[in-house]
C-alpha positions in Angstrom: -0.1 0.0 0.3 3.1 2.0 1.0 3.8 2.2 -2.3 0.7 2.9 -4.1 0.6 6.4 -2.4 4.2 6.9 -2.1 5.6 6.1 -5.6 6.7 7.6 -8.4 3.1 8.5 -10.3 1.8 8.6 -6.7 3.8 12.0 -5.6 3.0 13.7 -8.9 -0.3 13.1 -8.9 -0.2 14.4 -5.4 1.4 17.3 -6.3 -0.7 18.2 -9.9 -3.9 18.2 -7.5 -2.3 20.1 -4.4 -1.5 22.8 -7.9 -5.2 22.1 -9.0 -6.4 22.7 -6.0 -4.8 25.8 -4.8 -5.4 27.5 -8.9 -9.5 26.6 -8.1 -9.2 28.2 -4.6 -7.6 31.7 -6.6 -10.0 31.6 -9.2 -13.0 30.9 -6.6 -12.0 33.7 -4.8 -11.1 36.8 -7.4 -14.4 35.3 -9.0 -16.0 36.1 -5.6 -14.6 39.2 -5.0 -15.5 40.6 -9.0 -19.3 39.0 -7.7 -19.2 41.1 -4.8 -17.9 44.4 -6.7 -20.6 44.3 -9.0 -20.3 41.5 -12.1 -23.0 39.5 -12.1 -21.6 37.3 -14.0 -18.9 36.1 -11.6 -21.6 34.8 -9.3 -22.1 32.0 -11.8 -17.8 31.4 -12.0 -17.4 31.9 -8.3 -19.8 28.3 -8.0 -17.9 26.9 -11.3 -14.3 26.8 -9.9 -15.4 25.0 -6.8 -17.0 22.0 -9.6 -13.8 22.8 -11.6 -12.3 21.4 -8.1 -14.2 18.6 -7.0 -13.9 17.3 -10.5 -9.6 17.5 -10.2 -9.9 15.4 -6.9 -11.8 12.6 -8.8 -10.1 12.8 -11.2 -6.4 12.7 -9.1 -8.8 9.2 -7.2 -9.2 7.0 -10.5 -5.7 7.7 -11.4 -4.3 6.5 -8.1 -6.5 4.0 -7.8 -6.4 2.6 -11.4 -5.6 -0.8 -11.4 -4.0 -3.8 -13.2 -6.1 -6.1 -14.7 -5.8 -9.5 -12.4 -4.9 -13.2 -14.3 -8.4 -14.5 -14.7 -9.7 -10.8 -15.8 -7.8 -10.6 -18.7 -8.0 -14.6 -19.8 -11.7 -13.5 -19.8 -11.4 -10.3 -21.8 -9.0 -12.1 -24.6 -11.5 -15.3 -24.6 -14.5 -12.9 -25.4 -12.3 -11.1 -28.0 -11.8 -14.1 -29.6 -15.0 -14.9 -29.6 -16.1 -12.4 -31.6 -13.5 -12.2 -33.8 -15.0 -15.7 -34.4 -18.4 -15.1 -34.8 -17.6 -11.8 -36.6 -15.5 -13.7 -39.5 -18.2 -15.9 -39.5 -20.7 -13.3 -40.6 -18.8 -11.6 -42.9 -18.5 -15.6 -44.3 -22.5 -15.7 -44.7 -22.4 -11.7 -45.9 -20.1 -12.9 -48.6 -21.9 -15.8 -50.2 -24.7 -13.8 -50.1 -23.9 -10.4 -52.0 -20.2 -9.7 -53.0 -18.1 -7.5 -51.1 -16.5 -4.7 -52.6 -12.5 -5.6 -52.9 -11.7 -2.1 -51.1 -14.6 -2.9 -48.8 -13.4 -6.1 -47.8 -9.6 -4.4 -47.6 -10.3 -2.2 -44.8 -12.4 -5.0 -43.1 -9.1 -7.5 -43.3 -7.4 -4.8 -42.1 -9.6 -3.8 -39.5 -9.3 -8.2 -38.3 -6.1 -7.6 -38.3 -5.7 -4.8 -36.0 -8.0 -6.6 -33.5 -6.5 -9.4 -33.3 -3.1 -7.3 -32.3 -4.3 -4.9 -29.8 -4.3 -4.7 -26.3 -6.0 -2.8 -24.1 -3.6 -0.1 -23.0 -3.0 0.7 -19.2 -1.9 4.5 -18.2 0.1 3.0 -14.9 1.8 0.5 -17.2 
């Protein structure tokens, strides 16, 4: 658990959060003073900046708790992808039997099928 909160990445996230919250607090304070000075639009902005601060906190939380999928989750994902590829190939064969496919469209579909075989879900923390 200590590495989760004190890793290099986590410390960078903490620093970004502190800077973000400081900026949002300053901007909210500035808009409140402008609103009291007579700028009626600043009342809206005075509410908006705390919302941005909350959004920054939610983003920090999500990035900090981004975890690698477990082995069984990865296996289930690969199994699902393989099943979807097989179903798509079967559907393409049925479609090609029923009507002749445009050669450019067939090449594009083959290209997409090759991409689906090679790509894997990427996680920011990996």
